[in-house]
C-alpha positions in Angstrom: -17.3 -11.6 -9.4 -14.0 -12.1 -11.3 -13.8 -10.0 -14.5 -11.3 -11.3 -17.0 -8.9 -8.6 -18.3 -9.9 -9.8 -21.8 -13.6 -9.2 -21.2 -15.3 -6.4 -23.0 -12.8 -6.1 -25.9 -14.8 -5.7 -29.0 -13.9 -8.2 -31.7 -11.5 -10.0 -29.4 -12.1 -13.7 -30.4 -8.6 -15.3 -30.5 -8.1 -19.0 -31.1 -7.6 -21.1 -27.9 -3.9 -21.2 -28.4 -3.7 -17.5 -29.0 -6.0 -16.9 -26.0 -3.5 -18.7 -23.8 -0.6 -16.7 -25.1 -2.5 -13.4 -24.7 -3.7 -14.3 -21.1 -0.1 -15.1 -20.2 1.2 -11.8 -21.6 -1.6 -9.9 -19.8 -0.6 -11.5 -16.6 3.1 -10.9 -17.1 2.7 -7.2 -18.1 0.1 -6.4 -15.4 2.1 -8.1 -12.7 5.3 -6.2 -13.6 3.4 -2.9 -13.4 1.9 -3.8 -10.0 5.4 -4.9 -8.8 6.7 -1.5 -9.9 4.3 0.5 -7.6 4.9 -1.9 -4.7 8.6 -1.7 -5.0 8.5 2.1 -5.2 6.7 2.6 -1.9 8.9 0.0 -0.2 12.1 1.9 -0.7 13.6 3.6 2.3 14.8 6.3 2.8 13.2 8.6 0.2 13.0 12.5 0.1 9.6 13.5 1.3 7.9 10.3 0.1 6.0 7.6 2.1 8.3 4.7 3.0 7.8 1.7 5.4 9.3 3.8 8.2 8.1 7.3 7.3 5.1 9.3 6.2 7.5 11.7 4.5 6.0 15.1 3.9 2.4 13.8 4.2 0.0 13.8 7.1 -2.8 11.8 5.4 -1.2 8.7 4.2 1.3 5.9 5.2 2.5 2.6 4.0 -0.8 0.9 4.7 -2.8 3.5 2.8 -0.6 2.6 -0.2 -1.2 -1.1 0.3 -5.0 -0.5 0.2 -4.9 1.6 -2.9 -2.3 -0.7 -4.7 -4.7 -3.6 -4.2 -7.6 -1.6 -5.4 -6.0 -0.5 -8.7 -4.0 -3.7 -9.4 -6.5 -5.1 -12.0 -6.3 -1.9 -14.0 -2.8 -2.8 -15.2 -3.9 -6.2 -16.5 -6.9 -4.6 -18.3 -4.7 -1.9 -19.9 -2.3 -4.6 -21.0 -5.1 -6.5 -22.6 -6.2 -3.4 -24.5 -2.7 -2.9 -25.8 -2.4 -6.5 -26.9 -5.7 -6.4 -28.7 -4.3 -3.6 -30.9 -0.8 -5.1 -31.4 0.1 -5.6 -35.0 -2.3 -2.8 -36.1 -1.2 0.0 -38.3 0.7 2.8 -36.5 -2.5 5.0 -36.6 -4.2 2.3 -34.6 -2.3 3.3 -31.5 -4.5 6.4 -31.2 -7.5 4.1 -30.5 -5.8 2.8 -27.3 -5.8 6.0 -25.3 -9.6 6.5 -24.9 -10.0 2.8 -24.0 -7.4 2.9 -21.2 -8.6 6.3 -20.1 -12.1 4.7 -19.5 -10.5 1.9 -17.5 -8.4 4.4 -15.6 -11.5 6.4 -14.6 -13.1 3.3 -13.1 -10.0 2.5 -11.0 -9.5 6.1 -10.1 -12.8 5.9 -8.3 -11.8 2.6 -6.7 -8.5 4.2 -5.5 -10.3 7.1 -3.7 -12.8 4.7 -2.2 -10.1 2.5 -0.8 -8.2 5.5 0.7 -11.3 7.5 1.8 -10.5 10.3 -0.5 -6.7 10.5 -0.3 -4.7 10.7 -3.5 -1.9 8.2 -3.1 -1.2 6.9 -6.6 -3.3 8.8 -9.1 -0.2 9.7 -11.2 1.1 6.1 -11.0 -2.3 4.9 -12.1 -1.9 6.9 -15.4 1.8 6.2 -15.8 1.7 2.4 -15.2 -1.7 2.0 -17.0 0.0 3.6 -20.0 3.1 1.5 -19.5 1.0 -1.7 -19.5 -0.9 -0.7 -22.6 2.4 0.2 -24.4 3.9 -3.1 -23.4 0.9 -4.9 -24.9 0.8 -2.8 -28.1 4.6 -3.3 -28.7 4.3 -7.1 -28.0 5.6 -9.1 -31.0 5.1 -12.5 -29.5 8.6 -12.8 -28.3 10.3 -12.2 -24.9 12.0 -10.3 -23.4 10.2 -7.0 -24.0 12.1 -4.3 -25.7 12.2 -1.0 -23.7 12.8 1.0 -26.9 9.7 -0.5 -28.5 7.7 0.0 -25.4 8.7 3.7 -25.1 7.9 4.2 -28.8 4.5 2.7 -28.3 3.8 5.0 -25.3 4.7 8.0 -27.4 2.4 6.7 -30.2 -0.5 6.2 -27.9 -0.3 9.7 -26.4 0.7 11.5 -29.5 -0.8 15.0 -29.4 -1.9 14.8 -25.8 -0.1 18.0 -24.7 -1.7 20.0 -27.5 -5.2 18.6 -27.0 -5.3 18.6 -23.2 -3.0 21.4 -22.1 -2.4 23.9 -25.0 -6.0 23.9 -26.1 -7.6 23.8 -22.6 -10.1 26.7 -22.0 -12.4 25.1 -19.4 -13.4 27.2 -16.4 -12.4 24.6 -13.8 -8.8 23.4 -14.5 -7.0 20.5 -13.0 -3.7 20.9 -11.2 -1.8 19.8 -14.3 -3.6 22.3 -16.5 -3.0 25.1 -14.0 0.7 24.3 -13.9 0.9 24.4 -17.7 -0.8 27.7 -17.8 1.4 29.2 -15.1 4.8 27.6 -15.9 4.5 25.7 -19.2 5.1 22.5 -17.4 3.8 19.5 -19.3 4.3 16.9 -16.5 3.5 13.3 -17.0 1.7 14.1 -20.3 4.8 15.5 -21.8 6.9 12.7 -20.4 4.6 10.1 -21.9 4.3 11.8 -25.3 8.1 12.0 -25.5 8.4 8.3 -24.8 9.4 8.4 -21.1 12.9 10.0 -21.7 13.6 10.4 -18.0 13.1 6.7 -17.5 15.0 5.7 -20.7 18.0 8.1 -20.2 18.3 8.2 -16.4 16.1 5.8 -14.4 16.9 2.6 -16.3 20.7 3.3 -16.7 21.0 4.1 -13.0 19.1 1.0 -12.0 21.2 -1.2 -14.3 24.4 0.3 -13.1 23.5 -0.4 -9.4 22.5 -4.0 -10.2 25.7 -4.5 -12.2 27.6 -3.5 -9.0 25.5 -6.1 -7.1 23.7 -3.6 -5.0 20.8 -4.8 -2.9 17.4 -4.1 -4.4 16.5 -1.3 -2.0 19.7 0.5 -2.7 19.5 0.0 -6.5 16.0 1.4 -6.6 17.0 4.4 -4.4 20.0 5.0 -6.7 17.5 5.1 -9.7 15.2 7.5 -7.8 18.0 10.0 -7.2 18.9 9.9 -10.9 15.2 10.5 -11.9 14.6 13.3 -9.3 17.6 15.2 -10.6 16.1 15.4 -14.1 12.3 15.0 -13.9 9.9 17.9 -14.4 8.0 16.9 -11.2 4.7 18.7 -11.2 3.9 17.3 -7.7 6.9 19.3 -6.4 6.0 22.2 -8.6 2.4 22.3 -7.2 3.6 22.2 -3.6 6.8 24.4 -3.8 6.6 26.3 -7.1 9.7 26.8 -9.3 11.9 27.3 -6.3 10.8 24.0 -4.8 11.4 22.1 -8.1 14.9 23.7 -8.5 15.7 22.7 -4.9 14.7 19.1 -5.4 16.6 18.8 -8.7 19.7 20.5 -7.4 19.8 18.4 -4.2 19.2 15.2 -6.1 22.0 16.1 -8.6 24.3 16.8 -5.7 23.6 13.3 -4.3 24.1 11.8 -7.7 27.5 13.5 -8.0 28.5 12.0 -4.7 27.9 8.5 -6.1 24.2 8.3 -5.4 23.0 5.4 -3.2 26.2 3.4 -4.0 28.5 5.4 -1.7 28.6 6.2 1.9 28.7 9.9 1.2 25.8 9.7 -1.1 23.7 7.8 1.4 24.5 10.3 4.1 23.4 13.1 1.8 20.2 11.3 0.9 19.3 11.3 4.6 19.9 15.0 4.8 17.9 15.5 1.6 15.0 13.6 3.0 15.0 15.7 6.2 15.1 18.9 4.2 12.2 17.8 1.9 10.1 17.1 5.0 11.0 20.5 6.5 9.9 22.2 3.2 6.8 19.9 2.8 8.1 18.8 -0.6 7.3 15.3 -2.0 8.6 14.3 -5.4 5.7 12.1 -6.3 6.3 12.5 -10.1 9.8 11.0 -9.6 8.3 8.2 -7.6 5.9 7.4 -10.4 8.7 7.2 -12.9 10.7 5.0 -10.5 7.7 2.6 -10.6 7.8 2.7 -14.4 11.5 2.1 -14.3 11.1 -1.0 -12.2 8.3 -2.3 -14.3 10.1 -1.9 -17.6 13.2 -3.5 -16.1 11.1 -6.6 -15.1 9.5 -6.7 -18.6 12.9 -6.7 -20.2 15.0 -8.8 -17.7 12.0 -10.9 -16.3 13.5 -10.8 -12.8 16.1 -9.1 -10.6 19.5 -10.8 -10.2 20.1 -12.9 -7.1 22.6 -10.4 -5.8 19.8 -7.8 -5.6 17.4 -10.1 -3.7 19.8 -11.7 -1.4 21.7 -8.7 -0.2 20.0 -6.6 2.4 20.7 -3.2 3.7 21.5 -3.1 7.5 18.5 -1.9 9.5 18.4 1.9 9.9 19.4 3.4 13.2 16.4 3.9 15.6 14.8 7.3 15.4 15.0 9.2 18.7 11.7 8.9 20.5 10.5 6.1 18.2 9.2 2.9 19.7 11.5 -0.1 19.0 
């Protein structure tokens, strides 16, 4: 049975014209967020992450696992967008009402994600990050396009205001989540801190790198890879911190910064160093999943602002990678 993203919103009784506008906005926002997670996993090569040609540092997931879970969670982004839109125009304090509503939706799709993957966590962080992005895009919607990234980031900060204090600083439960354990051990706020600050890694590093690559008419794969490098050099990636501790996080940041200093994915030297970086992450079993989630947010926000990628990005294709020794053709 199809469930409209607008269903279940208390008091949501717009006029027919308003309903059409809202439904269109829900579709636009939700589709941009879904596109973000699909584009992220499609990028190759990536350091320690799943790509179309590699399982990265993982033994329990591949591209098809991501396709299954992406399909399973896709409606979540439309439903979160609808919640944000239902609260747009409310007083600033009204943003606080959005978080528990999208959290409830997120819990539903968290179960669907794990059912689709048979218990493998492929995109739990992306589910939160892109669900929040969708809600913030809806909340900041003023009836005009294109979407303003600054307004969206401010809305994300308003929705999550106080989340670090409530969920990390004040946490005294006996059984802690990975994020709570990392905060207790290292003071790392992870995606909660990133969201409450208004996605600064996306705003200051991901989007500028993506825009710079697109301005140089890079193909889409290379432009997204260039943005991922910029993000990984700066992000407090708790996925890496969980797997590799502070030394692992320092390694990923330093290597990504070295790639960035070589021109990132826009130079031959940078691309060669990305290949070495990817091999070294696999050897160390490191996978910057937090940076991957922020790349998905970056791509989604770009689409909400620009509405599409330029023709130069979608008509220029990287040459096929050289065959891997021992790999079937």
